[in-house]
N, C-alpha and C positions, 0 to 999 in steps of 0.2 A: 499568454497562451502557454500551456504546458508542453513538454517534449513530445507527448503523443500527438497533440494537435499539429505541431510542425512536421512530424514524420508523415502524418496523413496528407498534409498539403504537398510535401515533396513527392510522395508516391503518386499523387494525382497529377501534379504538374509535369513530372518527368516521364510518367508512363512506365514503359519497360526499359527505359534507357538509364545508363549510369556512366558519367564521364568526368573530365577536368579541363581547365583553361590555362594559358601560358604566359611567358615572361622573357625579357631580353637578357642576353648574357654575352660576355666577351672572353670566355675561356676557350682555348683552342682544342681541337681534336684531330685525329687522323682522318684523312679523306676517305669517305665510304665508297664502296664500289658502286658504279653507275649501272642501272638496269636498262634494258632496251625499251624503246618507245612502242607503245601500243595505242591504237585509237579506239578499241572497243572492248578491251578486257584487261585482266590483271596480269602482271608479270611478277616473278619472284626473283630476288637477287640476294647475294651475300651482303651482310650489313656490318658496319663498324660497331664493335662491342667492347666491353671492359674485359675482365679476365675470364668471363664466361662461366664462372663458378656458380652463378645463380640460375643457369639455364634449367628450365623445368619447374621453377618455383612460380608462385602466383602473387599478384599485387592486390591488396585489399583497398577498396575505396574507389568510388566512381563519381563522375562529374559530367553531366550530359550535354552541356551547351555553354556558350558564353554566359557567364553569371551563374553557372551551375544548374539552375532550375528556371522554370518559366516565370517565377517571381523575381528573377535576377538578384537574388540575395547575395551571391558570391560567397556562400557559406555552406559547409558540409560538416556538421557536428557529429556525424557518425564515424569520423576518422580523427586521428590525432595529428598526424604529420610528424616529421623529424623534430623531436624536442631537444636533441643534442646536435652539435655541429656535424653535418653529414660529410661524406667523401664522395668523389665522383665515381659513378658506376659505369657510365658510357656517355658518348657524345656523337653528334652528327654535325660535322663542320659546315656542310654546304646547304643546310636547311635554314632559311631565314623566314620567319613566320610572323604574321600579324596576330593580334590577340584573339581574333575570331577564326583563325585558321587551324586550330588544333583542339581535339577533344580526346578524352580517355574513356574507354568502355571495354568491359570484359577483359581487363588486364592488358589492353593494347592502347598505344598512342596512334591516333589517326591525324595525319598532318597534311594540309593542302599547301603544296609548293608549286612545282611545275605540273603536278597532277595530285592525286591523293595517294598517300602511302600509309600502310599499316605496319607498326613496329611493336614487337614484344617489349613491354615495359621493364621486364627484368633483365633480359639479355641485350636489348637494343637491336635484335635481328629483324630485318625486314621480312614481313610475312606475305605481303602482296603490294602491288602498286597499280594504279589506274592512271594512265597518261594519255589523255585525249589530245587530238590536234586542236590548236587554238587556245584561247584564254578561258579561265575559270573564274567564277565569282569570288569575292574576297572572304566570304564567311561560310563555314560548314557547320552542320549540326548532326547529332546522332539521334535517330528515332529507334523504335523497337527493333527494326531489322535492316535499316538503311543508313548510309551516310549521304546527306543531302547538301548540295551547294545551292544557296538561294540568292537571287538577284538577277543579273542580266549578263551572261546567260545563266541557266540553272541546270542542275543535273542530279542524278541519284545513282549510287552503286550499292550492291548487296554487301552488308557489313561483314559477312562471313567469307565470301569468295572474292570480293572486289569486282565482280562482273557488272558491267554497265547496264542499268535498267532503262535509263533514258537521258537525253541531253538536248536542251532546247535553247537556241540562240535568242528566241523571242518567246519566253515562257508566259503562261497565264499569270494573271495578277496574284494568284494564290501563292506563287513562288517568287514574287518580287518584294514582298513586305519584309522590312528589317526586323530581326528578333521576334519571330512568331512564337506562339505558344504551342507546345508539343502535346499531342494526344495519340499515343500508340504510334502508328505509322502515318498520322495525319498532322499537318501544320494548320493552326488556326490563326487567322490574321484579320485585321480590320482596315477597310478602305474608307473613303469619304462617305460611301453610301451603303456598304455591305459588310457582313461577316462572311469570310470565305474559309472553306476547309479544302486543303490540297492533299491528295493521295500521293504519298512519296513513292509508292511502288509503281505507279503508272504515269505520274506527272500530270494528272488531270484534276479538275475541280470536282471534289466529292460532295460539296454542299455550298449553297449560296443563300444567305438570308439578308433581306433588306433592312437597313437601320430605320428606326422609328423617326429619326431626324438626322440630317447630315452633320458630319463632324469633319473639320479640317484636321485630319490626323497627322501627327508628326511621326517620327520613327519609333516612339516608345510605346509598346504594348506589353503589359505583364498580366499575371493572374493565373487562372485555371482554364481548362477547356469549356467550363460552364460560365464563368464570370471573368470578363476582361476589363482591365483598367487601362484607359487610353489617354495619352497626352494629346491635346488638340489645341487649335487656335495658335498659329505660328507667331502672332504678335505678342500675346501674353502667356501662352503655354499653360493651360489649365488641365484639370483631370476630370474624366468621366468614367462611369461604370456602365458596361454594356452586357446585357444578357445574351449569351452567344446563341442560344436556341431560338429566341424570338426576335432578336435584333433590337430590343427595347433599350433605349438610353435611360437608365434607371435614376441616375443623378449626375450632377455636375458640381464642381467646387468653384468657389471664387478665388481660392488660394492658387498660387502658381504651382503647376504640376510637373515641373521638369525632372527628368531622370527618375521616374517612379520605381520603387522597390516594394514588393509584397511578400511578407513572411508568413501569411496564413492568419495573422491576427490584426494587422494594420497595414495601411499603404503609406509609405514614406516618400516625401519629395523634397527638393531643395529650391531655394530662391536666393539670388544675389541682390543686395540692396543697392540698386543703381550701378552705373559703370565705374564710378570713382570711389565707391564705399569700400571700407576695409572689413565689412562683416557680411555674413550670410545667415539665412534662416533654414532650419530643417523642420518640416511639418510631419505630424502623424495624424492620419484620418481613419475613422471607423469604416471598414470596407462595406458594411451593410447600409449605413445611413449617411455617409459622407461627413458626419460631424467631426470637427477638428478636435482632437484629443489634447494636443499641445503644439506649441511652437517654441523651438529652442533657438537661441541666438548663438551663432558661432562667431566670435569677434574677428577671427582671421578668415579671410575669404576662402570659401570652399573651392577646390579645383573645379573649373567649369566644364571640362571636357570628359567624355566617357561617362562611366557610372561611378560617382564619387562615394557612394554609400555601400557598406557591407553590413548585413543585418543577420543576427542570430535570434533565438527566442527572446533573450533579455538584454542584448547589447547591440547598439548601432555604432559602427566605426566610420569616421569621416576624416579624410586627409585635408590639410590646409596648405595655403601658399607659404606660410612661414615655417615650414619644415616640422610640422607637428602631426601626430595622430591623436584624435580626440575620441573618447568613448562616452556615449550617452546611454542612459537607461531607456529602453524602448517603451516602458510603461508610463514614465513621467517626463522624459526629455531632460532630466537632470544630468549634469556632467559627472561622470564617475572618475575619470582621470585623463591626463594629457601626457603624452610621451614625446620628448624631443628626438627627432630623427637626424640622420646625417645630412639630408637634403630634402627637397620636396618629395612627398610620397606620390607615386603614380596612382591614378584613380582606381587601379585594378587590384587593390589588396584583397586577400581572401582570408576567411576565418575557418577554423576547425575547432574541435573540442579543446585543443590545447591553447588556443588564442588566435592571433592574427598574424599572417605572413605578409610582409610588406616589401615590395620592390620600390626603390627610390629613383628619382631622376638622376641622382649622382652615381648610380651604378651599384649601390649597396643592396644586399638582401638581408633582412633581419626578421626575427620572430619575437613578438611581444605577447606575454601571457595574458589571460583574461583579466587579471588584476593589474595589468599595466607594467609588469616587470620585464626587462629585456632578458631573453633566454639565450640567444646566440645571434651573431651577425657575421656577415661575409662581405668583405670589401670587393668592389669591382665585379660583382657576379651578375647583376640583374638590373633591369630598368622598366619592367612592365609586369603584367599579371602572371603569377606563377600557377602551376598545376600542382596540387598537393594530394597525395593518397596517404595511406596509413603510415608508411615509412619511406616514401620517396617524394622527391620534389623535382619538377621540371622547370627550367628557365630557358628563355629564348632570346636570341639577339643576332647581331651582325656576324658573330662567330658561330652561329648555328644553335643546335639544341644540346643542352647538357642535363643529364639525369643525375641528381644527387641522392644518396642513399645512406641509411644508418646501418646497412649490412657491412660485410667485410671487404667490399670493393675498394680498390685503391685508386688514387689519382695518378 
C-alpha cells in the first residue's frame, strides 16, 4: 500500500481525532499543585512546568487512542519525533498512568488519574480537570469532541471545556467493549450477537445491527467504521471480518487471530507455537478475501501480552523475549534486520517517520531508525508505551509523567 492509502485509512479510522499513547518513567519532578474536587465539572489549577519559555507554542502530531488508530498500528509516520537525545521540558510527579489512560489531541495531553486532566503539551500547565466522585474506568479515548472513558463505569466529558456530558455506573454494552473503533463522536463495537454504535455525546446506543451468525468475541476489534476485524473463539482465537452496516460475517480464518493489527492493506496477527516452544508466527491476511499472504517464523517467542506488533506501510516491528527488536517486510514477511536491546522490549513500542521508539522492561528508552541503526538511548527513563509527537516524547511511570523535548528546555 502506498502512503496515500495509509493516510486515507488513518483519516477514516481516527475520524476528527488526533492523539498519542504513553510510557513508564522514574525521573523525579516537583510536586504539582493540587486542584479542588468537583463532581460535575472542570476545575483549573496551576501546574508544574519547566522554564515556561515555550508557553504559547504549539505541538505538531496527534495520536487519538491506544495504538494511535482504530487499526491499532501504534504508528504515526506523519511525525518524526526527537531524532537527537532530548532534554526534559516538564514533569508531573504525582500522575501514575496505565497505557490506556492518556491521549494527546489538539496540542494537549489528556490523562486519567483520580479524574481526567488536560495539560498543555508545551508548558505542562493544567487547562482543566474533571474529578467525579467514585472510580473511573481504566481506559480513555478521544473522539471528535469528547474524552470518553469506556468500561464499567463509563463517562464522557467535553474535550474543550471538561464539562461532564454523562457518567453511568451501569452503562449500555456500547460503552463496555474494549478498544472500540472510532467514527466521529461514535464508538463502534462488536458483541457476541450485534454491532453496536454508541453516541459519546449522550451515552446512548445510536445503532444496533444483528450479526448474521454469533461470534464469541474476545477483546480485540480493529478496522474501520465500515469493516471490523474481530478476534473470536476464546479457545483458539481466530479472526473474522464483519460488515458493520449489515452485520454480515464475511469471512473467518483458520489461522490464529490473536492481537490483530490493520494498516489499511493487510491484517496482521500473532501465534505462539505451544506453551514450551521458543518460536512464534506472524501472519498477514488479505483484508478483502482472508487469503493468507505470508507466515513469518520468529525464532524468539513474541511477547504474549498487550499488542506486540507495530506496523507502518512497509515495516512490521515485533519485540521478542530474548531482548531483540525484529523488523519484517509487510509485503513479504522477510526479516529486514534485528536490533539487540538492553532488555526485553515492552509490547508497546511505537513508530514514526524516523523509526521506532522503544521502552524496555529494564527501564531504557531508545530510538532505532527505519534501517535498524540505534539513534539515541536513555537509561532508566521508561518501561512502557511512549507518546511521540513531532519534537516531544512523553513517558510515564511510578515517578509520574515526564515530557522530553528537542527544544531548549533544561532538565
